[in-house]
N, C-alpha and C positions, 0 to 999 in steps of 0.2 A: 524548441527542445527544452525539456525540463532540466533544471539546473539547481544543484544544492550549493548555496552561497557559502556554506561552511568550508568548502575547499579553498576559499580565499579569505579565511578568517584572520590570517596574518596581516591583512590590509584593512585600512579604515573603511567603514561603510560607504562614505562619499566616493572614495576611489573605486570601490567595487561597483557601485552603481554606474559610475562614469565609464568604466571598462565594459560593463555589460551592455550599456546603451550604444556603444560605438563599435563593438566587436561582434564577431559571429562565433557560434559554437557549432562545431561540426563533428559528426560521427565518421571516422576514417578507418577503413578496413586494414587489417594486418597486411604488411608488405607494401604499403603505399609510400612512395617517395614524396615527402612534403617539402624538401629543399634540396636543390642540386648544387654541386660545387660550381663556382663562378656565376651563380645566379644572384641578382640583387635582391635583398630581403625586403619584401613588401608587407609581410605580417609577422608578428612575433608570437610564438606559441606558448601557452601555459597548459600543461596537461591536466585534464580533469580526471580522466580515468584511462587506464591502459598503460602503454609503455612505448617510448620512442628511443631509438638508438641513433647516436651521432658518430659518424665515421669520417676519416680523411683518407684520401688516396695518395700513394707514393709510387709513382710509375704504374706498374701493373699490379701492385699490391695495395691492400687496404688495411686500415687499422681502426679498431673500435676505440673511440675516445671516451665516451661516457653514455649513460642512459639518462633520459629525462623521465622521471617518475611523477605521479600525481602531486600537484602543488608546486611543481618545478617548471623552469623555463630553460631556454638555451642561451647561455652567456655568449657563445660565439656568434649567434644570430643577432643578439643585442648589440654587440660591438660593431658588427658589419653594418647594421641598420643605422646606428648613430654616426658612423663615419662615412656612410654611403659608399661602401666598398663591396666588391663581389665576395660572396661567401667562400671560405676556404674549407668548408665541411659540407657533407650532405647528411640529411636526416631521413629516417624511414621508420614507419610504425612497426614495432616488434609484435604488437598484439592489436586486436581491434581496439580503437582508442576514441575517446571524446576529448576534443582539444578546443580551447579558446584561441581564436586567431585575432590578434590585436593589430590594427593598422599602424604601421610604424610612424606615420605622420603625426600621431598624437603624443609620441614619446617625449619630445623636448619640453612641451608644456607640462605634462604630468610629472616629469622629473623635477621641475621647478616648483610645481604646486603641491606635490605630495612627496615629502622627503622619504617616507617609508618605502616608496616605489624604488628609490635608489638602493635601499637596504636589501630588497629582494635580489638584486643583481650583484651587490657586493657579497652577499652570502653565497650566491651561486658561483661567483668567481673563486671564492675561498675553497668551496667544495670541489670544483673542477681542478683547481691547482693541486690540491692534495691528491686527487685521483690521478692526475697526470704524473706526479712524482712517483706514485705507486706503479704506474704503467712503465715508466722508465726503469725503475728498480727491477721489475720483473724481466724486462727486456735484457738488462745488463747482467743480472745475477742469477736468474732462475733457469733451470733446464726446462725443455718443452713439456715434459710430463707434469711438472708442478704448475707451469703457466696454464696448461690446458685444464688441469683439474681445478685450479683456482677460478679459472674463467667459467667453467661449468657450474661451480658452486655459486658464483656471482649471478649467473643467468637464472639459476633456479631460485635464488633468493629474491631477485627483483620481480620474477614472474610468479612467486609464491607457489611453486610447484616443483616437486622433486624430479619430475620427468619433463623433458623438453623435446619437442620435435624440431630437429635441425640437421642439416646435411653436413658431411665432412667438408664439403667445399665452402659452405658458409662459415664454418668454424675457422677454416684456413684463412678466409678473407679477414675475419675479425681479429685474428692473431698475427696477420702479416706473414703467413707462411704458405705452404702448398698442401693440397689435399692428401697427397701420399704420406706426408709427415704426420698429419692428423690421424689418418687411418692406422698407421703403425703405433702411434702413441696411445690411441684409444684401446687397441688390442692389449698393450702393456698394462693399462689401467684396469682392463677387464680381468687379466690374469692375476693382478694384485688384489682383485675383489673390491675395487673402489667404485667402478661404474658397471652398468649393464646396458647392452643395446638390444632393443626388441621392438619390432613393428615400426621401424623408422624413428624410434625415440631413444634418447639416452637418459638413463636414470642414475642418480647418485645413490650408492649403497651405503657408503660410510665416509 
């Protein structure tokens, strides 16, 4: 599969060549689960193109933790791989995606041989920690209409599209609530002129 090495320009050429020689690059359709909860991590993803969402389950509810965008990886998978513990999250492609799948058996040596490889995951940890604090703040302080509107804004930003095709049930899963609440709040946002629903898509108006 053709690959533009510039997506890994933040890494030294020797490491990039090592990664590409030992890893696979796969085109993965939208909606494909690439990691299950309680699964042992065998490969570590770096997104080349597309978008992956990482979620966690809490009983019958789910909560979106973060997105993996191009040039990013999954810090939760990285930690589980290094510790050889089952994953506490699951990951699914949000769009058709191209992903580098790195066999985790190479991680210990690369972390010693290439210090900048550590930096990739330190930076990811800082990013995800900040996002987690934002999520906690939303859960504790914001009403559902603000949480949902901000969530839709975030989804349109990462997908680079003002309209997204998504069900009320999926939004409920990502925000840890129920479909009926999402449907009621979207109606409120429509009345306020902030969003529009049409042909199974939700669009941000203002």
